[in-house]
N, C-alpha and C positions, 0 to 999 in steps of 0.2 A: 311492539311486536316489530320484527324486520324479515319479508321475504327476501329471500336468497334462492333465482331461479340460475341454474349451472346444467347445461348440453339437460337441455328436457324433464330436469331433478328440481322440483320446489321444493325448501327447505327454509321453515317458522324457526327463526331464532328470535326469543327475547334478550330485549337491550343487556340487561343486567348479567343475564346467563355470557351472549359472547363475551362482555370487559370481563367479567369473573374469571372463565376460560385461558384467555388472552393473557391475563395478571399472572395464574396460575403456568401457565406455557410458558412464558418469560422468564417465572423466578426454579421452575427446574430447568431448565436452560442455562442459568444464569450460576448453579449449582452446581450442573452436569461442568461445565467452564472448568470451575473449581477444583472439582477430581481430579480430573483427566490433565491439568496442565501443569507445564514442565516446570520442574525446579528451579531450574536456573533464570536466571534474567538478560535478556536482549541489553547487550553493549549499546551501553553510547557512541554516537559514531566520538570514532577519535581515539578511543579507550583500546588496549589489547586486547587482545582474546586469544585463546589457544581453544583449541576439538581438534574431531575427530570424523574427517568423512570415508565412507570404505574403507575403516581399517586402517588408516593414514593420517599421522596426526598433521594442524594446518595449525600456523602459529600467524598468528594478523598482528604484527608489533603495532606499538603508540603509534600516533600520527601528529605533527602539529599543522591544527588546522586554520590555523591564523596565516596563512598568504595559500591562496587555490588557484591555481593557470589551468585551462582545461582549452584547447582550439578542437574544432570540429569540422570537416572537409568530405561535402561526396556529390556525387551525380545521382538526378533523381530522374527515371528513366521509363516515358513509358509507350509500351509499342503499339503503331494503329493511330497513335494519340494528330490533336489537331500539331499541322507542325512548326506553329509558333511553342508549344507546347512539352515535344515529344520529349526536350532532353534539357531539364532545369539543374544547373550544379547549386547548391549551396553552402554554406560555412557559417562559424562561428564564434567568436571571442570569446571568453568568459575568466573577468579576474575578479578576486577578489583580494581583499589587502587587509587585514587590521593589524594596527598595531597597539602596543600597547599602552603607548604614551597620550594617545589619543582618545580612550577608552573614557569613560565618564565613567565606571565605577572606581 
């Protein structure tokens, strides 16, 4: 037996019943997810995709993901912060190169 007290209410639950209830709820949730799931699958990264947003067609072209370059710069401003931390510049550089002749496949 398991005793649960919340907000002044005491509930006594048998462990076997609690486990059964949890399993039933999980089963019902998984069935409902399948029943209301959209038929289309999410495209994989880099694949071409066509959809409609607010009644307008949106076409996302195929993208070669073997070479990716991203640069990010910015400034973080903390008003009323310590003088040495009030303005903090930041930046990042991301390079990804995947040449076919270097792959192990």
